[in-house]
C-alpha positions in Angstrom: 3.4 -9.6 -17.2 2.5 -6.4 -16.4 -0.2 -7.9 -13.5 4.0 -9.4 -11.9 5.1 -5.7 -10.8 2.5 -4.5 -8.7 3.3 -8.4 -7.1 7.0 -8.1 -6.7 6.7 -4.4 -5.5 4.4 -5.9 -2.2 6.2 -9.1 -1.8 9.7 -7.4 -2.3 8.2 -4.0 0.9 6.4 -7.5 3.0 9.2 -8.8 3.5 12.1 -5.7 4.2 9.0 -4.4 6.6 9.2 -8.5 7.9 13.3 -7.7 8.3 12.7 -4.9 9.8 10.3 -6.0 12.6 12.6 -9.3 12.6 16.0 -7.2 13.6 13.4 -4.9 16.2 12.5 -7.2 17.9 15.9 -9.2 18.5 17.2 -5.4 19.3 14.4 -4.9 21.8 14.9 -8.6 24.0 18.7 -8.2 24.1 19.7 -10.5 21.1 22.3 -7.7 19.6 23.5 -10.3 16.9 20.7 -11.4 15.2 19.5 -8.0 15.1 22.9 -7.3 13.4 21.6 -10.3 11.0 18.2 -9.3 10.1 18.9 -5.9 9.6 21.8 -6.5 7.5 20.2 -8.8 5.9 17.9 -5.9 5.1 20.0 -3.4 4.1 21.7 -5.7 1.6 18.2 -5.8 0.0 17.6 -2.1 0.3 20.8 0.8 0.7 18.5 3.5 0.4 16.7 1.9 4.3 18.1 4.1 6.7 16.7 2.5 10.0 18.0 -0.9 8.8 21.9 0.5 8.8 20.9 2.6 12.4 19.6 -0.8 13.1 23.2 -2.4 12.2 25.9 0.0 13.6 23.1 0.1 16.9 23.4 -3.5 17.0 27.3 -3.2 16.2 27.9 -1.3 19.8 25.6 -3.8 21.5 28.7 -6.1 20.6 31.2 -4.0 21.5 31.8 -3.5 17.8 32.1 0.4 18.3 35.1 0.4 15.1 33.0 -1.1 13.2 29.4 0.5 14.1 31.9 3.3 13.5 33.4 2.5 9.9 29.4 1.4 8.7 28.6 5.5 9.5 31.1 6.1 7.5 30.0 4.0 4.4 26.5 4.8 4.8 27.9 8.3 5.4 29.1 8.1 1.8 26.5 6.7 0.2 23.3 9.0 1.5 22.2 5.7 3.2 22.9 8.9 6.3 21.9 12.4 6.7 24.7 14.1 8.3 22.0 15.9 10.5 
């Protein structure tokens, strides 16, 4: 079943890009809660996605949940998702 892996990988990339697009769109139109939902889902699927983590932190900030954004930043730094720079 070697043919399955490239198809699975392509589908995974498509799902990730769709979630990123939805998170960015929601952020752009002021729907922070939706942006957070999509960013969290993306980060859950791929914990190495720095863009998802940053979008989630921005959404939390927009929702007035700054303390959670700081906790998420610390978690991301500890896991190596986001660099200190």
